[in-house]
C-alpha positions in Angstrom: -30.5 -29.6 1.3 -30.4 -25.8 1.8 -29.9 -22.9 -0.6 -28.7 -19.9 1.4 -29.3 -16.6 -1.3 -27.6 -12.9 -0.3 -28.8 -9.8 -2.1 -26.6 -6.7 -1.7 -26.9 -3.1 -3.0 -23.5 -1.6 -4.1 -21.9 1.4 -2.6 -21.9 4.5 -4.7 -18.5 4.3 -7.1 -18.8 0.3 -7.7 -17.8 0.1 -11.1 -17.9 -2.9 -13.8 -14.3 -4.1 -13.0 -15.4 -4.1 -9.2 -18.6 -6.1 -9.9 -16.7 -8.7 -11.8 -14.2 -9.2 -9.1 -17.0 -9.5 -6.7 -18.6 -12.2 -9.1 -15.1 -14.2 -9.3 -14.0 -13.9 -6.0 -17.1 -14.9 -4.3 -17.4 -17.9 -6.5 -13.6 -19.0 -5.8 -13.5 -18.3 -2.0 -17.0 -19.8 -1.4 -16.0 -23.0 -3.4 -12.9 -23.4 -1.2 -15.4 -24.2 1.8 -15.4 -27.9 2.1 -19.5 -27.6 2.9 -20.3 -25.9 0.2 -21.5 -28.0 -2.8 -22.4 -25.2 -5.1 -22.1 -21.6 -5.4 -23.7 -19.3 -7.9 -23.2 -15.5 -8.1 -23.9 -12.8 -10.6 -25.2 -9.0 -11.3 -28.5 -8.1 -11.9 -29.5 -7.2 -15.2 -31.8 -4.5 -14.2 -29.6 -1.6 -13.6 -32.2 0.5 -11.6 -32.4 -2.3 -9.5 -31.5 -1.7 -5.6 -29.8 -5.0 -5.4 -27.1 -5.2 -7.9 -25.5 -8.4 -6.8 -26.2 -11.6 -5.3 -24.6 -14.9 -4.3 -26.1 -18.1 -3.4 -24.5 -21.6 -1.8 -26.2 -24.8 -1.5 -25.2 -27.1 1.8 -26.6 -30.5 3.1 -28.0 -29.2 6.1 -28.7 -26.2 8.6 -25.8 -27.1 10.5 -23.3 -27.4 7.5 -25.0 -23.7 6.8 -24.0 -22.6 10.2 -20.4 -24.1 9.4 -20.1 -22.3 6.3 -20.7 -19.0 7.7 -18.1 -19.5 10.3 -15.3 -20.5 7.6 -12.4 -18.5 7.3 -13.0 -18.0 3.6 -16.6 -16.9 4.1 -15.6 -14.4 6.7 -12.5 -13.4 4.4 -15.2 -12.6 1.5 -17.5 -10.7 3.9 -15.0 -8.7 5.4 -12.5 -8.0 2.7 -15.0 -7.8 -0.2 -18.8 -7.5 1.0 -18.0 -4.8 3.7 -15.9 -2.6 1.2 -18.4 -2.5 -1.6 -21.6 -2.9 -0.2 -24.1 -0.6 1.8 -27.1 -3.2 2.7 -28.0 -6.8 2.2 -30.6 -9.3 3.0 -30.5 -12.7 3.2 -33.3 -15.9 2.4 -32.9 -19.6 3.1 -34.7 -22.0 1.3 -35.0 -25.6 1.6 -34.8 -27.6 -1.3 -36.3 -30.9 -0.5 -39.9 -29.4 0.8 -40.6 -33.2 1.7 -37.4 -33.6 4.3 -37.8 -32.5 7.7 -35.2 -29.9 8.4 -34.7 -30.4 12.1 -33.2 -34.1 11.2 -31.0 -32.7 8.5 
């Protein structure tokens, strides 16, 4: 299983209402993707952190992660919400079952 985690820096002027919209919208759109097994999203409790928002998804394999990233719901989230309200991001992908050989998953 793979966990795909993306951290975002918010643009100046993003208020609490927009942050809550990002949390809700990321969950609702990503959960519509059939390959996504679970979604987490939230805001950083440290107001001074440069990475104020994140979302994470779980999928069965690297192949399904690629399918997820090309899905229209994911593309809508990135184009309509993340590009509008964020200035930078970074991504980490984690293997949740280290005993499993990923090339076969």
